[in-house]
C-alpha positions as CSV (number, residue, x, y, z in Angstrom):
1,X,-9.2,-13.4,8.5
2,X,-9.2,-9.9,7.2
3,X,-11.7,-8.3,4.8
4,X,-9.9,-5.1,3.8
5,X,-6.3,-4.2,2.9
6,X,-5.0,-0.7,3.2
7,X,-1.6,0.0,1.6
8,X,0.0,3.4,1.9
9,X,3.1,4.6,0.0
10,X,4.6,7.9,1.2
11,X,7.2,9.3,-1.2
12,X,10.5,10.8,0.0
13,X,10.5,14.5,0.6
14,X,10.6,16.3,-2.8
15,X,9.4,19.6,-4.1
16,X,5.6,19.6,-4.5
17,X,5.6,19.4,-8.3
18,X,7.4,16.0,-8.1
19,X,6.0,14.5,-4.9
20,X,3.5,11.6,-5.4
21,X,2.2,9.4,-2.7
22,X,-0.7,7.1,-2.7
23,X,-3.2,5.2,-0.6
24,X,-5.0,2.1,-1.7
25,X,-7.9,0.3,-0.1
26,X,-8.8,-3.2,-1.4
27,X,-11.8,-5.4,-0.5
28,X,-13.1,-8.6,-2.0
29,X,-14.9,-6.9,-4.9
30,X,-13.4,-3.5,-5.3
31,X,-10.5,-1.1,-4.6
32,X,-9.8,2.5,-4.5
33,X,-6.6,4.4,-5.1
34,X,-5.9,8.0,-4.2
35,X,-2.8,9.8,-5.4
36,X,-1.8,12.9,-3.6
37,X,0.8,15.6,-3.4
38,X,1.5,16.2,0.3
39,X,-2.1,17.2,1.5
40,X,-3.7,17.8,-1.9
41,X,-5.6,15.0,-3.6
42,X,-4.5,14.9,-7.3
43,X,-6.7,12.0,-8.5
44,X,-8.7,9.1,-7.2
45,X,-10.2,6.1,-8.9
46,X,-12.2,3.0,-8.0
47,X,-11.3,-0.3,-9.6
48,X,-12.7,-3.9,-9.6
49,X,-10.9,-6.7,-7.8
50,X,-11.6,-10.0,-9.4
51,X,-12.1,-13.2,-7.5
52,X,-8.7,-14.6,-8.3
53,X,-6.9,-11.4,-7.2
54,X,-8.7,-11.4,-3.9
55,X,-8.0,-15.1,-3.4
56,X,-4.2,-14.5,-3.8
57,X,-4.3,-11.5,-1.5
58,X,-6.4,-13.1,1.2
59,X,-4.3,-16.3,1.5
60,X,-1.5,-14.5,3.3
61,X,-1.1,-15.5,6.9
62,X,-0.7,-12.5,9.2
63,X,1.7,-14.5,11.4
64,X,4.0,-15.0,8.4
65,X,4.4,-11.2,7.8
66,X,6.8,-9.0,9.7
67,X,5.7,-8.5,13.3
68,X,3.3,-5.6,13.9
69,X,5.0,-2.3,14.4
70,X,7.6,-0.6,12.2
71,X,11.1,-0.9,10.7
72,X,12.1,2.7,10.3
73,X,15.8,3.5,10.2
74,X,16.4,6.1,12.9
75,X,17.7,9.4,11.7
76,X,17.3,8.4,8.0
77,X,16.3,11.3,5.7
78,X,15.0,11.2,2.2
79,X,13.5,7.8,2.4
80,X,10.0,6.6,1.3
81,X,7.8,4.8,3.7
82,X,5.2,2.0,3.2
83,X,2.4,0.7,5.4
84,X,0.2,-2.4,5.3
85,X,-2.9,-2.4,7.4
86,X,-5.3,-5.4,7.5
87,X,-8.8,-4.9,8.9
88,X,-11.8,-7.1,9.7
89,X,-15.1,-5.2,10.0
90,X,-13.1,-2.0,10.1
91,X,-11.1,-3.2,13.1
92,X,-7.4,-3.2,12.7
93,X,-5.9,-6.7,13.0
94,X,-2.4,-5.8,11.7
95,X,-0.3,-2.8,10.9
96,X,3.3,-2.7,9.8
97,X,5.4,0.3,8.4
98,X,8.8,0.3,6.9
99,X,11.1,2.7,5.0
100,X,13.1,2.2,1.9
101,X,16.3,1.4,3.9
102,X,14.7,-1.5,5.8
103,X,14.9,-5.2,4.9
104,X,11.6,-7.0,5.2
105,X,10.9,-10.8,5.2
106,X,10.1,-12.7,2.1
107,X,6.4,-13.1,2.9
108,X,5.9,-9.4,3.5
109,X,7.7,-8.6,0.3
110,X,5.6,-11.1,-1.7
111,X,2.4,-9.7,-0.2
112,X,3.5,-6.2,-1.2
113,X,4.2,-7.5,-4.7
114,X,0.8,-9.1,-4.9
115,X,-0.9,-5.8,-3.9
116,X,1.2,-4.0,-6.6
117,X,0.0,-6.5,-9.3
118,X,-3.6,-5.9,-8.4
119,X,-3.3,-2.1,-8.7
120,X,-0.6,-1.9,-11.4
121,X,-2.9,-1.1,-14.4
122,X,-4.8,1.5,-12.4
123,X,-1.8,3.3,-10.8
124,X,0.1,3.5,-14.1
125,X,-2.9,5.1,-15.8
126,X,-3.4,7.5,-12.9
127,X,0.2,8.5,-12.6
128,X,0.3,9.2,-16.4
129,X,-2.8,11.3,-16.1
130,X,-1.2,13.7,-13.6
131,X,2.2,14.2,-15.1
């Protein structure tokens, strides 16, 4: 079982004033989100993770997700990329990356949606603060 989730979203290539990517770390009690513009951090914020949110996230079975590795369309340009990393005691148990052109299985999609629900209030507030 994992004790930490890292989710990265890398925006498609855009001019710096429009580019927004983010990195999220979630543990049983807390999370952190960092929004950046290429290599420049724009804003970061810690947030609480309640017991029910962690319970939903931690129930995912790694074997039900896409196989480790990546689904990146060869030669595709202008796509965004997402990565899920699951860790136990800071040791990587699972890592999967995909781009916006790739189809992912229903369990991976649901897990991504569950992560989005946990961070939704925080990320909306942060994105509005840097517009």
